[in-house]
N, C-alpha and C positions, 0 to 999 in steps of 0.2 A: 405485473406481479404484486401481489398484495403485501408481500412485506417492505416492498420498494415503496408504496403508496402511503405508508403509515407515516404520520409525523413524526418527527424527533422524539418527542416527549412520550409518545405510543411506545416507539421502538424501545425506549428505555425501559420503560414498566415491563415490556415482554421480556428484553432479556434478564431483567432482575430476576423476574418470575423464573424464567429457564435455568439460571446459574442458582438462584435460591432455593425455592419450594421444590422445583421440579428435577433437581440435581443433576444439570446437563454434565455431560461426561468430559472427562478431560482428553482430549485431543491430542495427537502427536503431530507435529509439524510435518508436512508432505515430504516423503524423500525427495521427490524431483526438485523441490522448491530449496532444501538444503543442501543438495549435492551442487545445485547450480550456484547458490550462493557462497558455499565453502570453496568454490574454486575460485572465486572472484574478489571475495572482500579481503582486504588487506587486515594487518592487526590492529590499524588505527581509523579503520572506516566507522562511519556513523550511519547508523539503521533507523529509520522510523517505520514501526510496525502498526499500521493502520487497522483495527479489528483484531488486536492483539489476544484477546479472550485472557485467558490464564496463563498466557506468557510460554506458549509452547514452540513458537520459534528461537525465543531468547534461550530455551533451555536445549534444544537442538544444536544451535550454533554455538553455545558454550562447550556442548559435548563433544564438537568438531574442532575444538581448540581456539575457536575465534574470540578475540580479546576486544575487540572495538567497542565503543559506546553504542547505547541502545536506548531508544524511549518507545515504549508500547503506549498504544492509544486503543481506549474501547469506552463503549457508552454505557457497559454494566459497573457500577461501582462494586457490587461482590466479586465479578471476575478479576478486575483490577486488583483489589483487596487480596486476593488468592496469589494474583501474581507479583504483589510485593513480598510474598513469603520467599520467593526465590532469594532473597538477600544480597544481591548482586551489586556491588558497589559502582560499578560502569553503566547502570541501568536506572531509568526514572519512568513514571507510568503517571498517565494523565486520563482523566474520566472526562469524555466529550463526544459527541457525535461528530462525525464526518462533515456535517453541513456546516457546521458552526467552528470547526477547528481551525485553527492558524497557529503557526510556529515562526518565531524570530530567526531560528536558525536554518543553515544549509545543510543538506543531508546529502552522503553519498548514495544511499539507496533508500526509497520508499517503497515498502512491501504492502500488499494488499492480498491476502490469503482469503479467499472466499467471501470477500467482502463487498467489491464492487458493485455486484448487483444489489444490494440493500439501499443503494440510491435510486430515486427516480430517474429512468432513462433521459429525461430533458435536463436533470442536473449534473449529467457526467462530464459535458464539456466544459462547464464553468469549473466545476471540479478539477477535474485532470489540468486545465490549465492553471489553477492556482496551486495544484502539487507540483508542478513542475517549475513554479517561481520558487519553490522551497529547495529544490535540488542544488548542488553543488555543480560547478561548471562541467564535470565530468560524470555527473551522478545518473542514476537511473530509476525509473520508476517500474516497478514488476508487480503484475498482478496474475492471480491464479484463480482460474474457474474450474469446478471440477467436471463439469459437462458443457463444453463449448457449442455443442448443438443447441442445447437449451437457454444457452446466455449469448446466443449469438449476435443479438441486437446490441449488446452491450459491446462487444468486439469490435462489429463494424463502426459502431459509433465512435470508438478510441481510433479506428483504423481511418475514418474520414477527417478525424481531427488531427491526427499524426501519423500521415502515409508511411512513415518509416518504421512505425512498430513492427517489432520481429516476432514470430512465433519461436521462442526459444526451447519448448519443451513440447509434449502432447497438451500440457494444460496450462503452460507459463507464456506470458507475452511481456514485452519488455519495450520501454520507450528511453530511448538515450538521449540525454539531455545535449551532448555533444553531437550526435546525429541531426537534432533538431535544431542546434546552431548552423551546422552545415548547410542544411536545407534552407534556413533563412537567409544565410548569405549568399546562396545561389539564387534565391529568389529577388533579392533587392537589384531593383533597375538600375543600371549603369548610366550616370549621367555623362552626357556630350557637350562639349562647348564648342559653339558654331561663332564665328566672327562674321 
């Protein structure tokens, strides 16, 4: 895909153009995503939203009475500046591409809404591995693709890397850190002592 093959500096320019001159529309967070998260997030959960755009996921979660902490990350400064207009005291915003984004914090949820396929396919494994290290012990990484057939290579890559990946909705995929830890413990060889 062309969008995934672009270097980050070009992606940034394209998104600034879309949000600025071209008046990219304000999207509403997908209902399936909001419903899934509303049923699972506690009032104190922390959410990292990669590809947050203008903050539609935060708006939807706040409308659903979620009160946890939120960090939105997007490559477009224009989008993030508009998202900051939400004036939510439990949110923070970062302008960054996915490829170079790092966080010192552990998150209960990392969400990627229609954004995983903006990475090159061969960058997905190291990216997902890095994201999993940013999850809390019981955290989950959730990604959504609007067209599972079109983006099947991304889903297959994630499934090969994380065989316990669950399809939790028509377009929603979840990787649980707890399931990952259980799988790793099962795979550890048992040592035997012989005399």
